[in-house]
Biopython code that builds the backbone (N, CA, C, O; Angstrom):
import numpy as np
from Bio.PDB.StructureBuilder import StructureBuilder

atoms = [
    (1, "MET", "N", (-43.963, -4.063, -20.822)),
    (1, "MET", "CA", (-42.807, -4.637, -21.444)),
    (1, "MET", "C", (-42.606, -6.010, -20.856)),
    (1, "MET", "O", (-42.747, -6.242, -19.656)),
    (2, "GLY", "N", (-42.264, -6.927, -21.777)),
    (2, "GLY", "CA", (-42.076, -8.399, -21.346)),
    (2, "GLY", "C", (-40.700, -8.644, -20.762)),
    (2, "GLY", "O", (-39.811, -7.793, -20.784)),
    (3, "ALA", "N", (-40.572, -9.868, -20.231)),
    (3, "ALA", "CA", (-39.238, -10.235, -19.603)),
    (3, "ALA", "C", (-38.257, -10.412, -20.791)),
    (3, "ALA", "O", (-38.649, -10.688, -21.925)),
    (4, "ARG", "N", (-37.010, -10.244, -20.470)),
    (4, "ARG", "CA", (-35.896, -10.415, -21.449)),
    (4, "ARG", "C", (-35.867, -11.917, -21.772)),
    (4, "ARG", "O", (-35.947, -12.724, -20.845)),
    (5, "LYS", "N", (-35.765, -12.295, -22.941)),
    (5, "LYS", "CA", (-35.705, -13.711, -23.463)),
    (5, "LYS", "C", (-34.288, -13.914, -24.007)),
    (5, "LYS", "O", (-33.927, -13.369, -25.050)),
    (6, "PRO", "N", (-33.461, -14.741, -23.251)),
    (6, "PRO", "CA", (-32.110, -15.053, -23.720)),
    (6, "PRO", "C", (-32.215, -15.648, -25.176)),
    (6, "PRO", "O", (-33.146, -16.384, -25.501)),
    (7, "CYS", "N", (-31.200, -15.282, -26.029)),
    (7, "CYS", "CA", (-31.314, -15.653, -27.446)),
    (7, "CYS", "C", (-29.882, -15.832, -27.978)),
    (7, "CYS", "O", (-29.102, -14.886, -27.877)),
    (8, "LEU", "N", (-29.494, -16.978, -28.532)),
    (8, "LEU", "CA", (-28.220, -17.093, -29.206)),
    (8, "LEU", "C", (-27.043, -16.717, -28.284)),
    (8, "LEU", "O", (-26.035, -16.229, -28.796)),
    (9, "GLY", "N", (-27.109, -16.905, -27.024)),
    (9, "GLY", "CA", (-26.025, -16.567, -26.159)),
    (9, "GLY", "C", (-25.974, -14.988, -25.668)),
    (9, "GLY", "O", (-25.056, -14.522, -24.993)),
    (10, "TYR", "N", (-27.062, -14.295, -26.105)),
    (10, "TYR", "CA", (-27.169, -12.902, -25.703)),
    (10, "TYR", "C", (-28.256, -12.860, -24.592)),
    (10, "TYR", "O", (-29.032, -13.803, -24.441)),
    (11, "GLN", "N", (-28.294, -11.736, -23.813)),
    (11, "GLN", "CA", (-29.274, -11.601, -22.731)),
    (11, "GLN", "C", (-30.643, -11.487, -23.261)),
    (11, "GLN", "O", (-31.568, -11.894, -22.557)),
    (12, "SER", "N", (-30.890, -10.958, -24.468)),
    (12, "SER", "CA", (-32.205, -10.797, -25.018)),
    (12, "SER", "C", (-32.158, -10.835, -26.500)),
    (12, "SER", "O", (-31.111, -10.722, -27.138)),
    (13, "ARG", "N", (-33.369, -11.002, -27.038)),
    (13, "ARG", "CA", (-33.559, -11.007, -28.506)),
    (13, "ARG", "C", (-33.044, -9.739, -29.121)),
    (13, "ARG", "O", (-32.404, -9.735, -30.173)),
    (14, "THR", "N", (-33.355, -8.615, -28.403)),
    (14, "THR", "CA", (-32.901, -7.221, -28.910)),
    (14, "THR", "C", (-31.419, -7.249, -28.991)),
    (14, "THR", "O", (-30.857, -6.856, -30.013)),
    (15, "ASP", "N", (-30.742, -7.703, -27.945)),
    (15, "ASP", "CA", (-29.253, -7.757, -27.975)),
    (15, "ASP", "C", (-28.738, -8.595, -29.225)),
    (15, "ASP", "O", (-27.831, -8.201, -29.958)),
    (16, "ALA", "N", (-29.413, -9.782, -29.380)),
    (16, "ALA", "CA", (-29.047, -10.675, -30.426)),
    (16, "ALA", "C", (-29.230, -9.926, -31.868)),
    (16, "ALA", "O", (-28.354, -9.936, -32.733)),
    (17, "VAL", "N", (-30.404, -9.321, -31.990)),
    (17, "VAL", "CA", (-30.670, -8.644, -33.250)),
    (17, "VAL", "C", (-29.629, -7.570, -33.507)),
    (17, "VAL", "O", (-29.072, -7.522, -34.604)),
    (18, "VAL", "N", (-29.360, -6.759, -32.597)),
    (18, "VAL", "CA", (-28.340, -5.616, -32.737)),
    (18, "VAL", "C", (-26.967, -6.167, -33.041)),
    (18, "VAL", "O", (-26.254, -5.636, -33.893)),
    (19, "ALA", "N", (-26.591, -7.232, -32.349)),
    (19, "ALA", "CA", (-25.278, -7.844, -32.616)),
    (19, "ALA", "C", (-25.183, -8.443, -33.995)),
    (19, "ALA", "O", (-24.201, -8.254, -34.712)),
    (20, "LEU", "N", (-26.213, -9.162, -34.349)),
    (20, "LEU", "CA", (-26.266, -9.732, -35.726)),
    (20, "LEU", "C", (-26.301, -8.708, -36.846)),
    (20, "LEU", "O", (-25.686, -8.928, -37.889)),
    (21, "ARG", "N", (-26.993, -7.608, -36.665)),
    (21, "ARG", "CA", (-27.028, -6.510, -37.608)),
    (21, "ARG", "C", (-25.623, -5.946, -37.804)),
    (21, "ARG", "O", (-25.188, -5.593, -38.900)),
    (22, "ALA", "N", (-24.945, -5.888, -36.648)),
    (22, "ALA", "CA", (-23.553, -5.349, -36.706)),
    (22, "ALA", "C", (-22.603, -6.180, -37.487)),
    (22, "ALA", "O", (-21.568, -5.689, -37.938)),
    (23, "THR", "N", (-22.942, -7.489, -37.667)),
    (23, "THR", "CA", (-22.088, -8.281, -38.459)),
    (23, "THR", "C", (-22.383, -8.182, -39.939)),
    (23, "THR", "O", (-21.683, -8.758, -40.772)),
    (24, "GLY", "N", (-23.492, -7.400, -40.267)),
    (24, "GLY", "CA", (-23.832, -7.211, -41.680)),
    (24, "GLY", "C", (-24.887, -8.122, -42.222)),
    (24, "GLY", "O", (-25.104, -8.162, -43.433)),
    (25, "LEU", "N", (-25.547, -8.851, -41.369)),
    (25, "LEU", "CA", (-26.675, -9.693, -41.817)),
    (25, "LEU", "C", (-27.884, -8.796, -42.213)),
    (25, "LEU", "O", (-28.062, -7.685, -41.715)),
    (26, "THR", "N", (-28.691, -9.347, -43.131)),
    (26, "THR", "CA", (-29.937, -8.607, -43.516)),
    (26, "THR", "C", (-30.983, -8.942, -42.537)),
    (26, "THR", "O", (-30.819, -9.822, -41.693)),
    (27, "THR", "N", (-32.064, -8.241, -42.646)),
    (27, "THR", "CA", (-33.221, -8.398, -41.780)),
    (27, "THR", "C", (-33.715, -9.907, -41.982)),
    (27, "THR", "O", (-33.972, -10.591, -40.992)),
    (28, "ARG", "N", (-33.836, -10.387, -43.205)),
    (28, "ARG", "CA", (-34.314, -11.715, -43.430)),
    (28, "ARG", "C", (-33.435, -12.770, -42.757)),
    (28, "ARG", "O", (-33.921, -13.714, -42.135)),
    (29, "GLN", "N", (-32.040, -12.560, -42.913)),
    (29, "GLN", "CA", (-31.156, -13.471, -42.250)),
    (29, "GLN", "C", (-31.175, -13.489, -40.801)),
    (29, "GLN", "O", (-31.003, -14.535, -40.175)),
    (30, "ILE", "N", (-31.389, -12.305, -40.215)),
    (30, "ILE", "CA", (-31.487, -12.195, -38.755)),
    (30, "ILE", "C", (-32.791, -12.864, -38.289)),
    (30, "ILE", "O", (-32.784, -13.596, -37.300)),
    (31, "ALA", "N", (-33.871, -12.629, -38.967)),
    (31, "ALA", "CA", (-35.149, -13.307, -38.590)),
    (31, "ALA", "C", (-35.026, -14.739, -38.649)),
    (31, "ALA", "O", (-35.551, -15.395, -37.750)),
    (32, "ALA", "N", (-34.392, -15.334, -39.601)),
    (32, "ALA", "CA", (-34.242, -16.737, -39.761)),
    (32, "ALA", "C", (-33.348, -17.274, -38.632)),
    (32, "ALA", "O", (-33.650, -18.323, -38.062)),
    (33, "LYS", "N", (-32.253, -16.573, -38.301)),
    (33, "LYS", "CA", (-31.342, -17.063, -37.276)),
    (33, "LYS", "C", (-31.950, -17.030, -35.937)),
    (33, "LYS", "O", (-31.718, -17.923, -35.122)),
    (34, "VAL", "N", (-32.767, -15.972, -35.664)),
    (34, "VAL", "CA", (-33.367, -15.780, -34.280)),
    (34, "VAL", "C", (-34.678, -16.580, -34.201)),
    (34, "VAL", "O", (-35.104, -16.941, -33.103)),
    (35, "GLY", "N", (-35.309, -16.855, -35.313)),
    (35, "GLY", "CA", (-36.646, -17.536, -35.364)),
    (35, "GLY", "C", (-37.796, -16.598, -35.071)),
    (35, "GLY", "O", (-38.732, -16.941, -34.350)),
    (36, "ILE", "N", (-37.710, -15.398, -35.648)),
    (36, "ILE", "CA", (-38.812, -14.401, -35.455)),
    (36, "ILE", "C", (-39.130, -13.811, -36.851)),
    (36, "ILE", "O", (-38.382, -13.990, -37.812)),
    (37, "ALA", "N", (-40.265, -13.108, -36.910)),
    (37, "ALA", "CA", (-40.638, -12.471, -38.125)),
    (37, "ALA", "C", (-39.746, -11.289, -38.457)),
    (37, "ALA", "O", (-39.140, -10.690, -37.570)),
    (38, "GLU", "N", (-39.670, -10.959, -39.726)),
    (38, "GLU", "CA", (-38.822, -9.853, -40.168)),
    (38, "GLU", "C", (-39.313, -8.555, -39.548)),
    (38, "GLU", "O", (-38.488, -7.744, -39.126)),
    (39, "ASN", "N", (-40.679, -8.308, -39.468)),
    (39, "ASN", "CA", (-41.065, -7.023, -38.787)),
    (39, "ASN", "C", (-40.742, -6.957, -37.299)),
    (39, "ASN", "O", (-40.640, -5.876, -36.718)),
    (40, "THR", "N", (-40.576, -8.192, -36.660)),
    (40, "THR", "CA", (-40.186, -8.175, -35.302)),
    (40, "THR", "C", (-38.647, -7.779, -35.171)),
    (40, "THR", "O", (-38.223, -7.119, -34.221)),
    (41, "VAL", "N", (-37.913, -8.209, -36.137)),
    (41, "VAL", "CA", (-36.469, -7.726, -36.134)),
    (41, "VAL", "C", (-36.379, -6.199, -36.206)),
    (41, "VAL", "O", (-35.624, -5.572, -35.463)),
    (42, "THR", "N", (-37.196, -5.595, -37.151)),
    (42, "THR", "CA", (-37.244, -4.192, -37.306)),
    (42, "THR", "C", (-37.621, -3.483, -35.999)),
    (42, "THR", "O", (-36.992, -2.542, -35.516)),
    (43, "ALA", "N", (-38.768, -4.069, -35.462)),
    (43, "ALA", "CA", (-39.335, -3.474, -34.236)),
    (43, "ALA", "C", (-38.255, -3.534, -33.088)),
    (43, "ALA", "O", (-38.128, -2.551, -32.358)),
    (44, "LEU", "N", (-37.511, -4.600, -32.914)),
    (44, "LEU", "CA", (-36.562, -4.735, -31.868)),
    (44, "LEU", "C", (-35.442, -3.768, -32.128)),
    (44, "LEU", "O", (-34.960, -3.163, -31.171)),
    (45, "GLU", "N", (-34.974, -3.565, -33.388)),
    (45, "GLU", "CA", (-33.967, -2.634, -33.690)),
    (45, "GLU", "C", (-34.377, -1.164, -33.339)),
    (45, "GLU", "O", (-33.628, -0.372, -32.767)),
    (46, "HIS", "N", (-35.576, -0.911, -33.723)),
    (46, "HIS", "CA", (-36.116, 0.447, -33.443)),
    (46, "HIS", "C", (-36.205, 0.732, -31.916)),
    (46, "HIS", "O", (-35.911, 1.821, -31.423)),
    (47, "SER", "N", (-36.638, -0.351, -31.213)),
    (47, "SER", "CA", (-36.741, -0.255, -29.780)),
    (47, "SER", "C", (-35.383, 0.016, -29.095)),
    (47, "SER", "O", (-35.247, 0.808, -28.163)),
    (48, "ALA", "N", (-34.363, -0.739, -29.661)),
    (48, "ALA", "CA", (-33.005, -0.535, -29.143)),
    (48, "ALA", "C", (-32.488, 0.852, -29.376)),
    (48, "ALA", "O", (-31.798, 1.401, -28.517)),
    (49, "GLY", "N", (-32.809, 1.462, -30.555)),
    (49, "GLY", "CA", (-32.473, 2.844, -30.838)),
    (49, "GLY", "C", (-33.070, 3.809, -29.907)),
    (49, "GLY", "O", (-32.456, 4.792, -29.492)),
    (50, "ARG", "N", (-34.396, 3.485, -29.556)),
    (50, "ARG", "CA", (-35.095, 4.396, -28.668)),
    (50, "ARG", "C", (-34.485, 4.420, -27.262)),
    (50, "ARG", "O", (-34.433, 5.454, -26.596)),
    (51, "GLN", "N", (-34.039, 3.268, -26.852)),
    (51, "GLN", "CA", (-33.407, 3.160, -25.563)),
    (51, "GLN", "C", (-32.121, 3.942, -25.413)),
    (51, "GLN", "O", (-31.730, 4.294, -24.300)),
    (52, "THR", "N", (-31.449, 4.222, -26.544)),
    (52, "THR", "CA", (-30.183, 5.065, -26.428)),
    (52, "THR", "C", (-30.431, 6.576, -26.540)),
    (52, "THR", "O", (-29.556, 7.381, -26.222)),
    (53, "ARG", "N", (-31.648, 6.954, -26.999)),
    (53, "ARG", "CA", (-31.978, 8.319, -27.199)),
    (53, "ARG", "C", (-32.441, 8.933, -25.908)),
    (53, "ARG", "O", (-32.991, 8.212, -25.076)),
    (54, "ALA", "N", (-32.265, 10.169, -25.690)),
    (54, "ALA", "CA", (-32.774, 10.888, -24.446)),
    (54, "ALA", "C", (-34.300, 10.928, -24.701)),
    (54, "ALA", "O", (-34.770, 11.130, -25.820)),
    (55, "PRO", "N", (-35.050, 10.721, -23.578)),
    (55, "PRO", "CA", (-36.503, 10.867, -23.646)),
    (55, "PRO", "C", (-36.882, 12.320, -24.042)),
    (55, "PRO", "O", (-36.271, 13.303, -23.622)),
    (56, "ARG", "N", (-37.918, 12.368, -24.866)),
    (56, "ARG", "CA", (-38.449, 13.684, -25.270)),
    (56, "ARG", "C", (-39.440, 14.227, -24.244)),
    (56, "ARG", "O", (-40.178, 13.455, -23.633)),
    (57, "PRO", "N", (-39.465, 15.526, -24.048)),
    (57, "PRO", "CA", (-40.402, 16.123, -23.121)),
    (57, "PRO", "C", (-41.847, 15.775, -23.552)),
    (57, "PRO", "O", (-42.107, 15.574, -24.738)),
    (58, "ALA", "N", (-42.744, 15.708, -22.624)),
    (58, "ALA", "CA", (-44.162, 15.361, -22.943)),
    (58, "ALA", "C", (-44.807, 16.289, -23.962)),
    (58, "ALA", "O", (-45.594, 15.836, -24.792)),
    (59, "GLU", "N", (-44.487, 17.579, -23.915)),
    (59, "GLU", "CA", (-45.080, 18.581, -24.829)),
    (59, "GLU", "C", (-44.687, 18.303, -26.288)),
    (59, "GLU", "O", (-45.343, 18.776, -27.216)),
    (60, "GLN", "N", (-43.564, 17.499, -26.482)),
    (60, "GLN", "CA", (-43.127, 17.314, -27.868)),
    (60, "GLN", "C", (-43.784, 15.986, -28.350)),
    (60, "GLN", "O", (-43.700, 15.715, -29.548)),
    (61, "LEU", "N", (-44.376, 15.213, -27.577)),
    (61, "LEU", "CA", (-44.979, 13.944, -28.017)),
    (61, "LEU", "C", (-46.387, 14.207, -28.573)),
    (61, "LEU", "O", (-47.060, 15.142, -28.140)),
    (62, "GLY", "N", (-46.819, 13.400, -29.513)),
    (62, "GLY", "CA", (-48.186, 13.359, -29.963)),
    (62, "GLY", "C", (-48.530, 14.399, -31.046)),
    (62, "GLY", "O", (-49.703, 14.527, -31.399)),
    (63, "ARG", "N", (-47.567, 15.131, -31.574)),
    (63, "ARG", "CA", (-47.947, 16.073, -32.640)),
    (63, "ARG", "C", (-48.086, 15.270, -34.002)),
    (63, "ARG", "O", (-47.374, 14.301, -34.264)),
    (64, "THR", "N", (-49.024, 15.740, -34.803)),
    (64, "THR", "CA", (-49.262, 15.034, -36.026)),
    (64, "THR", "C", (-48.632, 15.796, -37.189)),
    (64, "THR", "O", (-48.692, 17.022, -37.275)),
    (65, "VAL", "N", (-48.035, 15.023, -38.065)),
    (65, "VAL", "CA", (-47.416, 15.507, -39.272)),
    (65, "VAL", "C", (-48.110, 14.726, -40.437)),
    (65, "VAL", "O", (-48.108, 13.495, -40.475)),
    (66, "LEU", "N", (-48.672, 15.474, -41.339)),
    (66, "LEU", "CA", (-49.262, 14.909, -42.483)),
    (66, "LEU", "C", (-48.348, 14.760, -43.661)),
    (66, "LEU", "O", (-47.758, 15.754, -44.085)),
    (67, "PHE", "N", (-48.184, 13.526, -44.245)),
    (67, "PHE", "CA", (-47.393, 13.393, -45.360)),
    (67, "PHE", "C", (-48.368, 13.181, -46.594)),
    (67, "PHE", "O", (-49.346, 12.448, -46.451)),
    (68, "PRO", "N", (-48.135, 13.767, -47.717)),
    (68, "PRO", "CA", (-48.896, 13.500, -48.902)),
    (68, "PRO", "C", (-48.953, 12.031, -49.257)),
    (68, "PRO", "O", (-47.949, 11.330, -49.131)),
    (69, "ARG", "N", (-50.101, 11.547, -49.698)),
    (69, "ARG", "CA", (-50.280, 10.124, -49.963)),
    (69, "ARG", "C", (-49.224, 9.608, -51.028)),
    (69, "ARG", "O", (-48.755, 8.476, -50.906)),
    (70, "ASP", "N", (-48.863, 10.409, -52.033)),
    (70, "ASP", "CA", (-47.916, 9.918, -52.985)),
    (70, "ASP", "C", (-46.565, 9.664, -52.404)),
    (70, "ASP", "O", (-45.845, 8.771, -52.851)),
    (71, "ILE", "N", (-46.184, 10.496, -51.338)),
    (71, "ILE", "CA", (-44.928, 10.181, -50.631)),
    (71, "ILE", "C", (-44.940, 8.882, -49.915)),
    (71, "ILE", "O", (-44.003, 8.086, -49.986)),
    (72, "LEU", "N", (-46.110, 8.666, -49.168)),
    (72, "LEU", "CA", (-46.260, 7.438, -48.408)),
    (72, "LEU", "C", (-46.292, 6.222, -49.402)),
    (72, "LEU", "O", (-45.732, 5.164, -49.113)),
    (73, "ASP", "N", (-46.951, 6.403, -50.559)),
    (73, "ASP", "CA", (-46.954, 5.358, -51.626)),
    (73, "ASP", "C", (-45.589, 4.973, -52.065)),
    (73, "ASP", "O", (-45.257, 3.804, -52.263)),
    (74, "ARG", "N", (-44.769, 6.054, -52.216)),
    (74, "ARG", "CA", (-43.315, 5.828, -52.731)),
    (74, "ARG", "C", (-42.475, 5.245, -51.605)),
    (74, "ARG", "O", (-41.463, 4.604, -51.890)),
    (75, "LEU", "N", (-42.842, 5.434, -50.340)),
    (75, "LEU", "CA", (-42.112, 4.877, -49.250)),
    (75, "LEU", "C", (-42.530, 3.332, -49.055)),
    (75, "LEU", "O", (-41.818, 2.521, -48.463)),
    (76, "GLY", "N", (-43.741, 3.045, -49.615)),
    (76, "GLY", "CA", (-44.350, 1.726, -49.378)),
    (76, "GLY", "C", (-43.423, 0.513, -49.576)),
    (76, "GLY", "O", (-43.336, -0.342, -48.695)),
    (77, "PRO", "N", (-42.718, 0.431, -50.743)),
    (77, "PRO", "CA", (-41.919, -0.754, -51.008)),
    (77, "PRO", "C", (-40.730, -0.788, -50.001)),
    (77, "PRO", "O", (-40.359, -1.867, -49.538)),
    (78, "HIS", "N", (-40.150, 0.346, -49.671)),
    (78, "HIS", "CA", (-39.066, 0.364, -48.687)),
    (78, "HIS", "C", (-39.552, -0.048, -47.314)),
    (78, "HIS", "O", (-38.874, -0.793, -46.607)),
    (79, "ALA", "N", (-40.672, 0.413, -46.950)),
    (79, "ALA", "CA", (-41.306, -0.002, -45.641)),
    (79, "ALA", "C", (-41.612, -1.525, -45.626)),
    (79, "ALA", "O", (-41.343, -2.230, -44.653)),
    (80, "ALA", "N", (-42.190, -1.989, -46.762)),
    (80, "ALA", "CA", (-42.564, -3.381, -46.851)),
    (80, "ALA", "C", (-41.309, -4.298, -46.712)),
    (80, "ALA", "O", (-41.387, -5.361, -46.096)),
    (81, "ARG", "N", (-40.212, -3.895, -47.260)),
    (81, "ARG", "CA", (-38.997, -4.707, -47.061)),
    (81, "ARG", "C", (-38.523, -4.821, -45.644)),
    (81, "ARG", "O", (-37.837, -5.763, -45.247)),
    (82, "ARG", "N", (-38.930, -3.791, -44.881)),
    (82, "ARG", "CA", (-38.548, -3.815, -43.424)),
    (82, "ARG", "C", (-39.624, -4.309, -42.576)),
    (82, "ARG", "O", (-39.391, -4.441, -41.375)),
    (83, "GLY", "N", (-40.815, -4.610, -43.064)),
    (83, "GLY", "CA", (-41.882, -5.184, -42.365)),
    (83, "GLY", "C", (-42.558, -4.135, -41.503)),
    (83, "GLY", "O", (-43.091, -4.475, -40.446)),
    (84, "ILE", "N", (-42.557, -2.854, -41.917)),
    (84, "ILE", "CA", (-43.172, -1.818, -41.227)),
    (84, "ILE", "C", (-44.067, -0.976, -42.078)),
    (84, "ILE", "O", (-43.962, -1.071, -43.301)),
    (85, "HIS", "N", (-44.944, -0.155, -41.543)),
    (85, "HIS", "CA", (-45.913, 0.723, -42.159)),
    (85, "HIS", "C", (-45.138, 1.913, -42.798)),
    (85, "HIS", "O", (-44.139, 2.327, -42.208)),
    (86, "PRO", "N", (-45.517, 2.466, -43.917)),
    (86, "PRO", "CA", (-44.842, 3.624, -44.536)),
    (86, "PRO", "C", (-44.876, 4.790, -43.484)),
    (86, "PRO", "O", (-43.896, 5.533, -43.429)),
    (87, "ASN", "N", (-45.858, 4.980, -42.716)),
    (87, "ASN", "CA", (-45.840, 6.014, -41.696)),
    (87, "ASN", "C", (-44.636, 5.861, -40.747)),
    (87, "ASN", "O", (-43.898, 6.806, -40.469)),
    (88, "SER", "N", (-44.478, 4.551, -40.244)),
    (88, "SER", "CA", (-43.347, 4.301, -39.396)),
    (88, "SER", "C", (-42.056, 4.618, -39.922)),
    (88, "SER", "O", (-41.189, 5.158, -39.236)),
    (89, "LEU", "N", (-41.884, 4.256, -41.274)),
    (89, "LEU", "CA", (-40.636, 4.578, -41.961)),
    (89, "LEU", "C", (-40.482, 6.088, -42.112)),
    (89, "LEU", "O", (-39.396, 6.604, -41.847)),
    (90, "ALA", "N", (-41.485, 6.800, -42.513)),
    (90, "ALA", "CA", (-41.328, 8.219, -42.549)),
    (90, "ALA", "C", (-40.844, 8.854, -41.237)),
    (90, "ALA", "O", (-39.981, 9.732, -41.206)),
    (91, "ARG", "N", (-41.467, 8.345, -40.147)),
    (91, "ARG", "CA", (-41.085, 8.867, -38.888)),
    (91, "ARG", "C", (-39.665, 8.532, -38.503)),
    (91, "ARG", "O", (-38.950, 9.354, -37.930)),
    (92, "MET", "N", (-39.255, 7.291, -38.830)),
    (92, "MET", "CA", (-37.858, 6.939, -38.553)),
    (92, "MET", "C", (-36.859, 7.743, -39.372)),
    (92, "MET", "O", (-35.776, 8.083, -38.895)),
    (93, "ILE", "N", (-37.241, 8.045, -40.626)),
    (93, "ILE", "CA", (-36.292, 8.852, -41.504)),
    (93, "ILE", "C", (-36.155, 10.303, -40.907)),
    (93, "ILE", "O", (-35.067, 10.875, -40.844)),
    (94, "VAL", "N", (-37.275, 10.826, -40.498)),
    (94, "VAL", "CA", (-37.303, 12.191, -39.972)),
    (94, "VAL", "C", (-36.478, 12.201, -38.601)),
    (94, "VAL", "O", (-35.682, 13.111, -38.372)),
    (95, "GLU", "N", (-36.687, 11.207, -37.745)),
    (95, "GLU", "CA", (-36.005, 11.119, -36.493)),
    (95, "GLU", "C", (-34.495, 11.022, -36.717)),
    (95, "GLU", "O", (-33.714, 11.699, -36.048)),
    (96, "THR", "N", (-34.090, 10.164, -37.678)),
    (96, "THR", "CA", (-32.730, 9.974, -37.940)),
    (96, "THR", "C", (-32.064, 11.204, -38.460)),
    (96, "THR", "O", (-30.981, 11.557, -37.993)),
    (97, "VAL", "N", (-32.705, 11.915, -39.471)),
    (97, "VAL", "CA", (-32.128, 13.109, -39.945)),
    (97, "VAL", "C", (-32.014, 14.130, -38.872)),
    (97, "VAL", "O", (-30.990, 14.810, -38.801)),
    (98, "VAL", "N", (-32.991, 14.287, -38.032)),
    (98, "VAL", "CA", (-32.875, 15.321, -36.937)),
    (98, "VAL", "C", (-31.865, 14.922, -35.922)),
    (98, "VAL", "O", (-30.999, 15.734, -35.598)),
    (99, "ASP", "N", (-31.910, 13.674, -35.369)),
    (99, "ASP", "CA", (-31.092, 13.233, -34.325)),
    (99, "ASP", "C", (-29.580, 13.246, -34.754)),
    (99, "ASP", "O", (-28.692, 13.575, -33.967)),
    (100, "ASP", "N", (-29.349, 12.872, -36.040)),
    (100, "ASP", "CA", (-27.912, 12.776, -36.527)),
    (100, "ASP", "C", (-27.504, 14.135, -37.117)),
    (100, "ASP", "O", (-26.459, 14.230, -37.760)),
    (101, "GLY", "N", (-28.307, 15.181, -36.910)),
    (101, "GLY", "CA", (-27.883, 16.503, -37.466)),
    (101, "GLY", "C", (-27.601, 16.594, -38.977)),
    (101, "GLY", "O", (-26.642, 17.212, -39.439)),
    (102, "LEU", "N", (-28.495, 15.944, -39.694)),
    (102, "LEU", "CA", (-28.293, 15.901, -41.192)),
    (102, "LEU", "C", (-29.193, 16.850, -41.953)),
    (102, "LEU", "O", (-29.177, 16.871, -43.184)),
    (103, "ILE", "N", (-29.968, 17.625, -41.242)),
    (103, "ILE", "CA", (-30.919, 18.552, -41.894)),
    (103, "ILE", "C", (-30.276, 19.384, -43.004)),
    (103, "ILE", "O", (-30.729, 19.381, -44.148)),
    (104, "ASP", "N", (-29.187, 20.111, -42.625)),
    (104, "ASP", "CA", (-28.565, 20.975, -43.571)),
    (104, "ASP", "C", (-28.033, 20.195, -44.684)),
    (104, "ASP", "O", (-28.166, 20.630, -45.828)),
    (105, "SER", "N", (-27.444, 19.085, -44.463)),
    (105, "SER", "CA", (-26.898, 18.237, -45.526)),
    (105, "SER", "C", (-27.887, 17.825, -46.515)),
    (105, "SER", "O", (-27.673, 17.943, -47.722)),
    (106, "VAL", "N", (-29.061, 17.299, -45.991)),
    (106, "VAL", "CA", (-30.151, 16.938, -46.894)),
    (106, "VAL", "C", (-30.711, 18.120, -47.711)),
    (106, "VAL", "O", (-30.935, 17.989, -48.914)),
    (107, "LEU", "N", (-30.926, 19.222, -47.086)),
    (107, "LEU", "CA", (-31.484, 20.410, -47.764)),
    (107, "LEU", "C", (-30.374, 20.913, -48.774)),
    (107, "LEU", "O", (-30.681, 21.254, -49.917)),
    (108, "ASP", "N", (-29.155, 20.942, -48.340)),
    (108, "ASP", "CA", (-28.104, 21.526, -49.305)),
    (108, "ASP", "C", (-28.085, 20.632, -50.556)),
    (108, "ASP", "O", (-28.005, 21.119, -51.683)),
    (109, "ASP", "N", (-28.163, 19.298, -50.324)),
    (109, "ASP", "CA", (-28.221, 18.383, -51.458)),
    (109, "ASP", "C", (-29.432, 18.627, -52.387)),
    (109, "ASP", "O", (-29.331, 18.554, -53.611)),
    (110, "LEU", "N", (-30.498, 18.898, -51.789)),
    (110, "LEU", "CA", (-31.749, 19.220, -52.592)),
    (110, "LEU", "C", (-31.517, 20.462, -53.429)),
    (110, "LEU", "O", (-31.886, 20.485, -54.603)),
    (111, "GLU", "N", (-30.903, 21.517, -52.847)),
    (111, "GLU", "CA", (-30.681, 22.791, -53.499)),
    (111, "GLU", "C", (-29.716, 22.564, -54.658)),
    (111, "GLU", "O", (-29.822, 23.184, -55.716)),
    (112, "HIS", "N", (-28.756, 21.639, -54.419)),
    (112, "HIS", "CA", (-27.787, 21.345, -55.474)),
    (112, "HIS", "C", (-28.414, 20.713, -56.639)),
    (112, "HIS", "O", (-28.055, 21.018, -57.777)),
    (113, "LEU", "N", (-29.382, 19.803, -56.402)),
    (113, "LEU", "CA", (-30.121, 19.145, -57.480)),
    (113, "LEU", "C", (-30.980, 20.076, -58.298)),
    (113, "LEU", "O", (-31.171, 19.892, -59.500)),
    (114, "ASP", "N", (-31.479, 21.052, -57.635)),
    (114, "ASP", "CA", (-32.353, 22.004, -58.316)),
    (114, "ASP", "C", (-31.625, 23.027, -59.150)),
    (114, "ASP", "O", (-32.244, 23.684, -59.986)),
    (115, "ALA", "N", (-30.361, 23.180, -58.957)),
    (115, "ALA", "CA", (-29.519, 24.142, -59.702)),
    (115, "ALA", "C", (-29.215, 23.731, -61.053)),
    (115, "ALA", "O", (-28.521, 24.448, -61.775)),
]
sb = StructureBuilder()
sb.init_structure("model")
sb.init_model(0)
sb.init_chain("A")
sb.init_seg("    ")
for serial, (resi, resn, name, xyz) in enumerate(atoms, 1):
    if name == "N":
        sb.init_residue(resn, " ", resi, " ")
    sb.init_atom(name, np.array(xyz, "f"), 0.0, 1.0, " ", f" {name:<3s}", serial, name[0])
structure = sb.get_structure()
């Protein structure tokens, strides 16, 4: 991990990105303001989120989940807008749903649509 780089009056680029996002700026606007690529904005935000989560036990790391190609293809445009790979977006979505306790809400919405 590199040294913190002060940015726009914040202690680090990560702090600046998180603060700018909180003001409602888009990824493109943040990238322009900070002077970094859009995918770097996304990576710094993801890194900031990881720092606030409790570390996962070693036995939970490294498991592989396969997504059908058509799902990854449909995630492609959304991932591209964020400057990340569709696999990374799929992982972020699953982590968010699990970490925020949204599993039942998502599944209940699906059952509602099927009815």
